[in-house]
ROZAVEX-43000 format. One record per atom (N, C-alpha, C): residue number from 1; residue in one letter; atom name; x, y, z negated. Coordinates in Angstrom, 1 decimal. Atoms other than C-alpha are relative to their C-alpha. Layout:
BEGIN
{i: NUM&aa: a&at: CA&east: X&north: Y&up: Z}
...
***
This chain:
BEGIN
{i: 1&aa: m&at: N&east: 0.4&north: 0.1&up: 1.1}
{i: 1&aa: m&at: CA&east: 121.0&north: 100.6&up: -102.3}
{i: 1&aa: m&at: C&east: -1.2&north: 1.3&up: -0.4}
{i: 2&aa: d&at: N&east: 1.5&north: -0.6&up: 0.5}
{i: 2&aa: d&at: CA&east: 117.1&north: 101.9&up: -103.3}
{i: 2&aa: d&at: C&east: 0.3&north: 0.7&up: -1.3}
{i: 3&aa: t&at: N&east: 0.3&north: -0.5&up: 1.8}
{i: 3&aa: t&at: CA&east: 117.2&north: 101.6&up: -107.1}
{i: 3&aa: t&at: C&east: 0.7&north: -0.9&up: -0.6}
{i: 4&aa: v&at: N&east: -0.8&north: 0.6&up: 0.3}
{i: 4&aa: v&at: CA&east: 119.6&north: 101.0&up: -109.5}
{i: 4&aa: v&at: C&east: -1.0&north: -0.4&up: -1.5}
{i: 5&aa: q&at: N&east: 1.1&north: 0.3&up: 1.4}
{i: 5&aa: q&at: CA&east: 117.7&north: 98.8&up: -112.9}
{i: 5&aa: q&at: C&east: 1.4&north: 0.3&up: -1.0}
{i: 6&aa: t&at: N&east: -0.6&north: 0.2&up: 1.1}
{i: 6&aa: t&at: CA&east: 119.7&north: 99.5&up: -116.0}
{i: 6&aa: t&at: C&east: -0.7&north: -0.8&up: -1.2}
{i: 7&aa: d&at: N&east: 0.8&north: 0.2&up: 1.2}
{i: 7&aa: d&at: CA&east: 118.9&north: 97.6&up: -119.2}
{i: 7&aa: d&at: C&east: 0.8&north: 0.3&up: -0.9}
{i: 8&aa: t&at: N&east: -0.7&north: -0.7&up: 1.2}
{i: 8&aa: t&at: CA&east: 119.4&north: 98.9&up: -122.6}
{i: 8&aa: t&at: C&east: -0.6&north: -1.0&up: -1.2}
{i: 9&aa: g&at: N&east: 0.8&north: 0.8&up: 1.3}
{i: 9&aa: g&at: CA&east: 117.9&north: 97.6&up: -126.2}
{i: 9&aa: g&at: C&east: -1.1&north: 0.6&up: 0.0}
{i: 10&aa: h&at: N&east: 1.3&north: -0.4&up: 0.3}
{i: 10&aa: h&at: CA&east: 115.0&north: 99.6&up: -125.7}
{i: 10&aa: h&at: C&east: -0.6&north: -0.3&up: 1.3}
{i: 11&aa: g&at: N&east: 1.1&north: 0.8&up: -1.4}
{i: 11&aa: g&at: CA&east: 113.9&north: 97.7&up: -122.0}
{i: 11&aa: g&at: C&east: 1.2&north: 0.7&up: 1.0}
{i: 12&aa: a&at: N&east: -0.6&north: -0.5&up: -0.9}
{i: 12&aa: a&at: CA&east: 114.9&north: 98.7&up: -118.7}
{i: 12&aa: a&at: C&east: -0.4&north: 1.5&up: 0.6}
{i: 13&aa: a&at: N&east: -0.4&north: -1.2&up: -0.7}
{i: 13&aa: a&at: CA&east: 115.7&north: 101.8&up: -116.7}
{i: 13&aa: a&at: C&east: -0.2&north: 0.3&up: 1.6}
{i: 14&aa: f&at: N&east: -0.3&north: -0.1&up: -1.5}
{i: 14&aa: f&at: CA&east: 115.1&north: 102.3&up: -113.1}
{i: 14&aa: f&at: C&east: 0.4&north: 1.2&up: 0.4}
{i: 15&aa: l&at: N&east: -0.5&north: -1.7&up: -0.5}
{i: 15&aa: l&at: CA&east: 117.3&north: 105.1&up: -111.4}
{i: 15&aa: l&at: C&east: -0.1&north: 0.2&up: 1.7}
{i: 16&aa: d&at: N&east: 0.9&north: 0.1&up: -1.5}
{i: 16&aa: d&at: CA&east: 116.0&north: 106.1&up: -107.6}
{i: 16&aa: d&at: C&east: 0.8&north: 1.3&up: 0.1}
{i: 17&aa: s&at: N&east: -0.9&north: -1.0&up: -0.6}
{i: 17&aa: s&at: CA&east: 117.4&north: 109.6&up: -107.6}
{i: 17&aa: s&at: C&east: 1.1&north: 0.1&up: 0.4}
{i: 18&aa: s&at: N&east: -1.1&north: 0.1&up: -1.5}
{i: 18&aa: s&at: CA&east: 119.7&north: 110.6&up: -104.5}
{i: 18&aa: s&at: C&east: 1.4&north: 0.3&up: -1.0}
{i: 19&aa: a&at: N&east: -1.2&north: -0.7&up: 0.8}
{i: 19&aa: a&at: CA&east: 122.2&north: 112.2&up: -107.7}
{i: 19&aa: a&at: C&east: 0.4&north: -1.2&up: -0.7}
{i: 20&aa: q&at: N&east: -0.1&north: 1.6&up: 1.1}
{i: 20&aa: q&at: CA&east: 122.0&north: 108.5&up: -109.6}
{i: 20&aa: q&at: C&east: 0.5&north: -0.8&up: 0.9}
{i: 21&aa: l&at: N&east: -0.6&north: 0.3&up: -1.0}
{i: 21&aa: l&at: CA&east: 122.4&north: 106.8&up: -106.7}
{i: 21&aa: l&at: C&east: 1.4&north: -0.5&up: 0.8}
{i: 22&aa: r&at: N&east: -1.1&north: -0.5&up: -0.6}
{i: 22&aa: r&at: CA&east: 125.4&north: 108.4&up: -105.2}
{i: 22&aa: r&at: C&east: 0.8&north: -0.3&up: -0.9}
{i: 23&aa: c&at: N&east: -0.7&north: 0.4&up: 1.0}
{i: 23&aa: c&at: CA&east: 126.9&north: 108.0&up: -108.9}
{i: 23&aa: c&at: C&east: 0.4&north: -1.5&up: 0.2}
{i: 24&aa: h&at: N&east: -0.6&north: 1.1&up: 0.3}
{i: 24&aa: h&at: CA&east: 126.4&north: 104.4&up: -109.0}
{i: 24&aa: h&at: C&east: 0.4&north: -0.7&up: 1.5}
{i: 25&aa: r&at: N&east: -0.8&north: 0.6&up: -1.3}
{i: 25&aa: r&at: CA&east: 127.4&north: 103.4&up: -105.5}
{i: 25&aa: r&at: C&east: 1.7&north: 0.4&up: 0.0}
{i: 26&aa: g&at: N&east: -1.3&north: -0.4&up: 0.2}
{i: 26&aa: g&at: CA&east: 130.7&north: 105.4&up: -106.1}
{i: 26&aa: g&at: C&east: 0.3&north: -1.1&up: -1.3}
{i: 27&aa: l&at: N&east: -0.6&north: 1.4&up: 0.9}
{i: 27&aa: l&at: CA&east: 130.9&north: 102.7&up: -109.6}
{i: 27&aa: l&at: C&east: 0.5&north: -1.0&up: 0.8}
{i: 28&aa: l&at: N&east: -0.2&north: 1.8&up: -1.0}
{i: 28&aa: l&at: CA&east: 130.5&north: 99.9&up: -107.1}
{i: 28&aa: l&at: C&east: 0.9&north: 0.3&up: 0.8}
{i: 29&aa: e&at: N&east: -1.3&north: -0.1&up: -0.4}
{i: 29&aa: e&at: CA&east: 133.3&north: 101.0&up: -104.9}
{i: 29&aa: e&at: C&east: 0.7&north: 0.0&up: -0.8}
{i: 30&aa: r&at: N&east: -1.5&north: -0.3&up: 1.4}
{i: 30&aa: r&at: CA&east: 135.9&north: 102.0&up: -107.7}
{i: 30&aa: r&at: C&east: 0.0&north: -1.7&up: -0.4}
{i: 31&aa: i&at: N&east: -0.2&north: 1.3&up: 0.5}
{i: 31&aa: i&at: CA&east: 135.0&north: 98.4&up: -108.7}
{i: 31&aa: i&at: C&east: 0.4&north: -1.0&up: 0.9}
{i: 32&aa: a&at: N&east: -0.6&north: 0.3&up: -1.2}
{i: 32&aa: a&at: CA&east: 135.4&north: 96.9&up: -105.6}
{i: 32&aa: a&at: C&east: 1.0&north: -0.2&up: 0.8}
{i: 33&aa: g&at: N&east: -1.3&north: -0.8&up: -0.9}
{i: 33&aa: g&at: CA&east: 138.3&north: 98.2&up: -104.3}
{i: 33&aa: g&at: C&east: 1.2&north: -1.1&up: -1.1}
{i: 34&aa: p&at: N&east: -1.2&north: 0.7&up: -0.1}
{i: 34&aa: p&at: CA&east: 140.7&north: 96.2&up: -106.6}
{i: 34&aa: p&at: C&east: -0.6&north: -1.5&up: -0.2}
{i: 35&aa: a&at: N&east: 0.6&north: 1.7&up: -0.1}
{i: 35&aa: a&at: CA&east: 138.7&north: 92.7&up: -106.6}
{i: 35&aa: a&at: C&east: 0.4&north: -0.6&up: 0.3}
{i: 36&aa: l&at: N&east: -1.0&north: 0.6&up: -0.7}
{i: 36&aa: l&at: CA&east: 140.3&north: 90.1&up: -105.8}
{i: 36&aa: l&at: C&east: -0.8&north: -1.0&up: 0.9}
{i: 37&aa: p&at: N&east: 0.7&north: 0.9&up: -0.5}
{i: 37&aa: p&at: CA&east: 138.4&north: 88.1&up: -103.0}
{i: 37&aa: p&at: C&east: -0.5&north: -1.1&up: -0.7}
{i: 38&aa: q&at: N&east: 0.9&north: 0.8&up: 0.6}
{i: 38&aa: q&at: CA&east: 135.9&north: 85.7&up: -103.4}
{i: 38&aa: q&at: C&east: 1.1&north: -1.7&up: -0.6}
{i: 39&aa: d&at: N&east: -0.8&north: 0.9&up: 0.2}
{i: 39&aa: d&at: CA&east: 138.5&north: 82.9&up: -103.0}
{i: 39&aa: d&at: C&east: 1.0&north: 0.0&up: -1.3}
{i: 40&aa: a&at: N&east: -1.2&north: -0.2&up: 0.8}
{i: 40&aa: a&at: CA&east: 141.3&north: 84.1&up: -105.1}
{i: 40&aa: a&at: C&east: -0.7&north: -0.2&up: -1.4}
{i: 41&aa: s&at: N&east: 0.7&north: 0.1&up: 1.4}
{i: 41&aa: s&at: CA&east: 138.8&north: 84.7&up: -108.1}
{i: 41&aa: s&at: C&east: -0.1&north: -1.1&up: -0.4}
{i: 42&aa: l&at: N&east: 0.5&north: 1.4&up: 0.2}
{i: 42&aa: l&at: CA&east: 137.6&north: 81.2&up: -107.9}
{i: 42&aa: l&at: C&east: 0.9&north: -0.7&up: -0.7}
{i: 43&aa: a&at: N&east: -0.9&north: 1.1&up: 0.6}
{i: 43&aa: a&at: CA&east: 141.1&north: 79.8&up: -108.3}
{i: 43&aa: a&at: C&east: 0.8&north: 0.4&up: -1.3}
{i: 44&aa: l&at: N&east: -0.5&north: -0.1&up: 1.3}
{i: 44&aa: l&at: CA&east: 142.4&north: 82.1&up: -111.1}
{i: 44&aa: l&at: C&east: -1.1&north: -0.4&up: -0.8}
{i: 45&aa: v&at: N&east: 1.0&north: 0.7&up: 0.9}
{i: 45&aa: v&at: CA&east: 139.3&north: 81.3&up: -112.9}
{i: 45&aa: v&at: C&east: 0.5&north: -1.9&up: -0.2}
{i: 46&aa: r&at: N&east: -0.3&north: 2.0&up: -0.2}
{i: 46&aa: r&at: CA&east: 140.1&north: 77.6&up: -112.3}
{i: 46&aa: r&at: C&east: 1.0&north: -0.4&up: -0.8}
{i: 47&aa: d&at: N&east: -1.3&north: 0.2&up: 0.7}
{i: 47&aa: d&at: CA&east: 143.6&north: 78.1&up: -113.1}
{i: 47&aa: d&at: C&east: -0.2&north: 0.0&up: -1.5}
{i: 48&aa: i&at: N&east: -0.3&north: -0.4&up: 1.5}
{i: 48&aa: i&at: CA&east: 142.8&north: 80.0&up: -116.4}
{i: 48&aa: i&at: C&east: -0.7&north: -1.3&up: -1.1}
{i: 49&aa: a&at: N&east: 0.9&north: 0.9&up: 1.0}
{i: 49&aa: a&at: CA&east: 140.4&north: 77.2&up: -117.6}
{i: 49&aa: a&at: C&east: 1.0&north: -1.3&up: -0.2}
{i: 50&aa: q&at: N&east: -1.0&north: 1.8&up: 0.0}
{i: 50&aa: q&at: CA&east: 142.6&north: 74.2&up: -116.9}
{i: 50&aa: q&at: C&east: 1.1&north: 0.3&up: -1.3}
{i: 51&aa: n&at: N&east: -0.9&north: -0.7&up: 0.9}
{i: 51&aa: n&at: CA&east: 145.4&north: 76.4&up: -119.1}
{i: 51&aa: n&at: C&east: -0.6&north: -0.3&up: -1.4}
{i: 52&aa: l&at: N&east: 0.8&north: -1.0&up: 1.4}
{i: 52&aa: l&at: CA&east: 142.8&north: 77.1&up: -122.0}
{i: 52&aa: l&at: C&east: 0.4&north: -1.4&up: -0.8}
***
């Protein structure tokens, strides 16, 4: 990851400093850790949609 783009009500911001990138890498790792694998995630979404 060389650049992070964030979108706000005032437009896009591009973050590219080492500290900013390190912070966003850490966030992505924390999010990805507990995430379901792709096939399990798809099955969960399908199950929820069928039960609506």
